[in-house]
C-alpha positions as CSV (number, residue, x, y, z in Angstrom):
1,X,70.9,-11.1,88.4
2,X,72.2,-12.1,85.0
3,X,74.2,-15.3,84.4
4,X,77.3,-13.2,83.5
5,X,77.2,-11.2,86.7
6,X,76.7,-14.4,88.8
7,X,79.7,-15.9,87.2
8,X,81.8,-12.8,87.8
9,X,80.7,-12.6,91.4
10,X,81.6,-16.3,92.0
11,X,85.0,-15.8,90.3
12,X,85.8,-12.8,92.5
13,X,84.6,-14.4,95.6
14,X,86.6,-17.5,94.9
15,X,89.8,-15.4,94.3
16,X,89.3,-13.5,97.5
17,X,88.4,-16.6,99.5
18,X,91.5,-18.5,98.5
19,X,94.0,-15.6,98.6
20,X,94.5,-16.0,102.4
21,X,95.3,-19.7,102.3
22,X,97.4,-19.4,99.2
23,X,99.6,-16.7,100.9
24,X,99.8,-18.6,104.2
25,X,103.3,-20.2,103.5
26,X,104.6,-16.7,102.5
27,X,103.5,-14.9,105.7
28,X,104.5,-17.9,107.9
29,X,108.0,-17.6,106.6
30,X,108.2,-13.9,106.8
31,X,107.0,-13.6,110.5
32,X,110.1,-15.1,112.1
33,X,112.4,-13.4,109.5
34,X,111.0,-10.0,110.5
35,X,111.4,-10.9,114.2
36,X,107.6,-10.5,114.8
37,X,107.1,-13.9,116.4
38,X,109.2,-17.0,117.0
39,X,109.1,-19.8,114.4
40,X,107.2,-22.0,116.8
41,X,104.5,-19.4,117.4
42,X,104.3,-18.7,113.6
43,X,103.7,-22.4,113.1
44,X,101.0,-22.6,115.8
45,X,99.4,-19.5,114.3
46,X,99.2,-21.0,110.9
47,X,97.8,-24.2,112.3
48,X,95.3,-22.3,114.3
49,X,94.1,-20.4,111.3
50,X,93.7,-23.6,109.2
51,X,91.9,-25.3,112.1
52,X,89.4,-22.4,112.3
53,X,88.9,-22.4,108.6
54,X,87.9,-26.1,108.9
55,X,85.6,-25.4,111.9
56,X,83.9,-22.5,110.0
57,X,83.4,-24.7,106.9
58,X,81.7,-27.3,109.0
59,X,79.6,-24.7,110.9
60,X,78.6,-23.0,107.6
61,X,77.5,-26.3,106.1
62,X,75.5,-27.1,109.2
63,X,73.8,-23.7,109.4
64,X,73.7,-23.0,105.7
65,X,70.2,-24.2,105.2
66,X,68.9,-22.0,108.0
67,X,70.7,-18.8,107.2
68,X,70.3,-17.1,103.8
69,X,73.4,-17.6,101.7
70,X,73.8,-13.9,101.0
71,X,73.7,-13.1,104.7
72,X,76.2,-15.9,105.5
73,X,78.6,-14.8,102.7
74,X,78.4,-11.2,103.7
75,X,79.1,-11.9,107.3
76,X,82.0,-14.2,106.4
77,X,83.6,-11.6,104.1
78,X,83.3,-8.9,106.7
79,X,84.8,-11.3,109.3
80,X,87.7,-12.1,107.0
81,X,88.2,-8.4,106.3
82,X,88.1,-7.5,110.0
83,X,90.7,-10.2,110.7
84,X,93.0,-9.1,107.9
85,X,92.8,-5.5,109.0
86,X,93.5,-6.5,112.6
87,X,96.5,-8.4,111.4
88,X,98.0,-5.1,110.1
89,X,98.3,-3.7,113.6
90,X,102.0,-4.0,114.5
91,X,101.5,-6.0,117.7
92,X,101.9,-9.8,118.2
93,X,98.6,-10.1,120.0
94,X,96.7,-8.2,117.3
95,X,98.4,-10.5,114.7
96,X,97.3,-13.7,116.5
97,X,93.7,-12.5,117.0
98,X,93.5,-11.1,113.5
99,X,94.7,-14.3,111.8
100,X,92.3,-16.5,113.9
101,X,89.4,-14.2,113.1
102,X,90.4,-14.2,109.4
103,X,90.4,-18.0,109.5
104,X,86.8,-18.1,110.7
105,X,85.7,-15.7,108.0
106,X,87.6,-17.5,105.3
107,X,86.1,-20.8,106.2
108,X,82.5,-19.6,106.5
């Protein structure tokens, strides 16, 4: 892999990886406004996602030496994508599970 393609891959991965946490305040504000969940549940959901991001970061750094980086990054991206897709289902339970799964994928 050339130096240019590695740089491009890292830039895209960085943009995708931070897009969820950057948008967190926006979707937290929109959930109660759209009457999807209460403000309290929206706050708990955001806190839970951030907590699972932190847990996944610690787990990835612990197991990072034992699992090939490419496999770990692919699994994390698929987990984040699965969580994001699940969050699109118009049901509060799907939203909660999807955001928590996305948190694990984002952190890993």
